N, C-alpha and C positions, 0 to 999 in steps of 0.2 A: 615534487610536491610532498610536504609533510602531512601525513594523514591526520595528525592531531590538530592541525589548523582548522580542519573542517569538522571532524567528528568529535573532538574534545575541546570545546570552547574554553577560553581562559577563565580562571576563577573570577567571578564578578558578583555583584549584588543580584540576587534572583528574587522574583516576585511570584507568589502563588495566588491562584484564584480557586477556591474550594466551594463545591456545591454538594449538598446532601439531599437525597430524594428517597421516597418510599416506593417509587415506580421503577421497576427494573428496566422497562423499555426506554425510560427517560435517560438512562445512562448512555445507551448507544446514540440516541439523538443528540445528547449534549456533547459527546466526543466528536461527532461529525460536524456539529455546528462550530465547535472550537477550532477545528482544523480548517474551516472556511473563513475564519477571521482575516481581515486585511493584514494584520500582524499576528500570525498564529503562534501558539505556544511551542516551545522546543521539545516538550515532553508532556504526556498526559498519562496519569495513572488512575485506576479505579479499584475500589476494594469494598468488600461486604463488611459492614460494621455489626449487623445482626441480621436475622432472617428477613427483616422488613425495612432495612435501611442500607442504602448504598452511598458511597462518597466518591466524587470525581474531583481530581486535583490537576490543574494545568500549571505548568512552570513557564514563566516568561523572563526574558533577559532585560526587558524594559517595563516600566510601570504600566500595566494594562489599562486601557480606556474602559471605565466602568459601564458606559452607555451600551455598547454592544453586548457586554456580559449580562446586563440587566435584561436586555431583550431575549437572550437565550434562556435566562432563568424564568422569565414570564411565560415562555412557550412550553416549558417542561414541568413547571410546578410553582408552588407559592414561595419557596425559600430562595433568597438571593445568594449570589456568590459572596464569599468572604475573601477579601484581598489582604494579603500579608506580605511583609518584606522579610526575607530570610537572611541569615548571616552570610558573610562572604565565603561561600564554599561552592564547589562545582556541583550544584544540585542536579544538573542534567545527568551527570555520571552517577551520582548517588542514587537517583531514581532508577537508573538502569540496573544498578547492583541489587536492588530490591526485587527485580523481576527475574523469575527463574527461566531457564531455556524452555522452548516449546518444541514438542515433537508433533509435526503435522505431516501425516502420511510418511513418506520416506525422507523427510527433511527435518533437520535439527537446527532450529533458529535460536541464536544466542548472541550475546554481546561479549566483547573481550573481557569484561569485568566479571563474567559469571564464574570463570575458573573451572568449569566442568568439561570433561572430555566428551567428545562425540561418541555415542554408543555405536557399536559395530553394526554395519549394514545401513547406516543413515548418512545422508549427504549434509555436511555442515554448511550453514549460511550464517556468517558473522555480520550482524547489522547493528551499528551503534546509534545512539540518539543523535538526531539532526533535525534541520528544518524541513527536510524532504519527507514525504509520506512513504510508508512501507517498512515498518520495523517488524512486521509479522504479528503485531498485537491486535490489530483491528480485524473484525470478521470478514471484511472485504478482501484483505490480503490473504487471510487464511483460506477463504473460499477459493481464491485463485490457485494457491498452492495445492489444495485438494484436487482441483481440476487438472493441474499439471500431473499430479500423482496418478489420477485416474487414467489420463491419456497414455502415460507411460506404461501403466499396468495393462492397458488394452493393446499394447504393442503398436501404438500409433507412431509413425516414423516421419516426422517433418524434416524437410531439407532446407527450409528457410523460416526463421522465427523472428517475430517482431513484438517488442514490449512497448506499447504506446502509452505515453504518460508514465514513464518508468519510475519516477521518484527515486528511491535508493537503488533501484535496479535489482531488487530482491527476486522478482519474477524472472528477469533475464538470467540471473545466476542460477536459479532453480532449473530453468530450461537447459542451460548449458551443462549442468550436472547430469541431467537425464539423457541428453543427446549431445555428447561431447564433440562429435565430429561435425556438427552442423553450425552454420553461421547464425549468430544472434545479433539483432539490431535493437538498440534501446534508445528511445528519444523522449524528450520532455520539453515543453515550451519555456520552463523556468531554468535559467542558467545556474541558479543555486542548486537545484535538484541534480543537474548534470555534474556539477562539481562534487556533490556528495556521492553520486553514483560512481564517479571515477575513483574517489578515495575508497569507497566500499569495495570496488573491484580490486584495488591494490591490496587492501587488507585481506582479501580472500585469494590473492594470487591468481586472478582471473582476467587481467587486463587484456590478454591475448585472445580471450574467448568471447568477449562482447564488444561491439562497436557502438560508440555513443555519439549523439548529435543533439544540438538544441533545435527543436522543430515544433511547429504548431500543427498538430495533426499529421497529415501525410505530406505537407508542403515542404519538401526538402529533397535535394539530389540523392541522399542516401536511400530514400525509399524508391525513387525512380530507378536507381541502379540495382536494387535488390528484389523488387517485386517480380512476380507474385510470391506471397508467403504461403506456407502450409499451415502456420499457426500464428495468429495475432491475438495478443492479450491486451484488453482495454479496461483497466480498473479506473474508471472515470466517474462521471455523474450522468444521470439520465439525459439531461440536455445535451451534453457533449456526445453521448452515444447516438442519440437521435440525429444530431447534425452530421455524424460521421457514417451513417448507415450505408449510403451509396459508395463512399470511399472505401469502407471495409470490404464491400463486394468487389470493387475494382482492384483491390490489392491482395485478395485472397484467391489462391488457386482452387480449381474445382476439386471437391472432396477434402478441402482443407477445413480447418477448424478456427473459430473465434471464441475467445473466453471473455465474457462481458461481466463486469462487476461494478461496485459503487452504486448498486441499485437497492433501494428499500424493497421489501417483499411485494408491496402493493404497486411498485413501479415496473416490475419484471415483465408484465404483460405488454406494456407499451414498448419496451425495448425489443422484446421478442417479435411483436407484430411489425415494427419498423424494419427489422432485419429479414423477416420472412418475405416482405415485399421486395427485397433486393436479392433474393435467391438463397436464403439460409433456412435450414430446418432445425428445430430444437432437438438436441441429442440428450441433454441431461441438465437438470436444475438442482442446485444445492441451496438450502436456506439455513443460515447460521446466525443466530442472535438477531433475527429480523432483517437480515441482508441476503439478497439472492445473488447467486453466481450462475450464469448460463453458459453451457457449451453448445455451440451451434455449428452445423456442418454446411459447407457450401455445396449446393446441389448442382 
């Protein structure tokens, strides 16, 4: 498989939808709402125009439907999205070139277009623009990477690892970097996400370190063959986590850990309570840009 076929779309007409807001919290809400569209953007960027004004831009490969965009705009402020057609250039890659690498704990998250070398002592994670979630730019992904870094620092030693709803497989790769001798399973219900994950693993020369499968939750032979896990990462949404609480307990070994994300700060209590009922205890919570990441231990 050629990586470019998935990670570097051909040059085509690209459309942008841009929204400006004076509410910093609205930026995060807008980004998440855009990612949940039926036809989501292939890239999202945000920037500060002045101390009291932020701009969010979404890049689409098809002319976006203005109706759902108007609904998002109404929920976050008065100003509507401005939709424009860009010249025929690969704006997905162009947008990635504008984004600098990120140092998150012991991880160096970058695209191949950044051109910067990985600093000594950091684990490189090369993730390109794609339709799958998990480029490392969103607070939920960053919170999960910080959780993995924390567990590695605490000398946690999992022997079985699962990245549930893996997207690009960035969390699976991070885990494989920290615990190279352990088996890592990464699944997602979206075939496009698994295709992107496979190409991302190829780009990072990690295809032999992570096993992939298309699966909805834990409903797949790969989970039945590899459970129980010592570490399960679930960067999902509140509804999905609540629905999976019992399955998380059934697939996690005693004294194992789960990392829960995709939770707004005011939703964390619901996720924590649901998992406490199935045998987990809260170990650590991190709040980043209004999003909570929970580490919970199986008692």
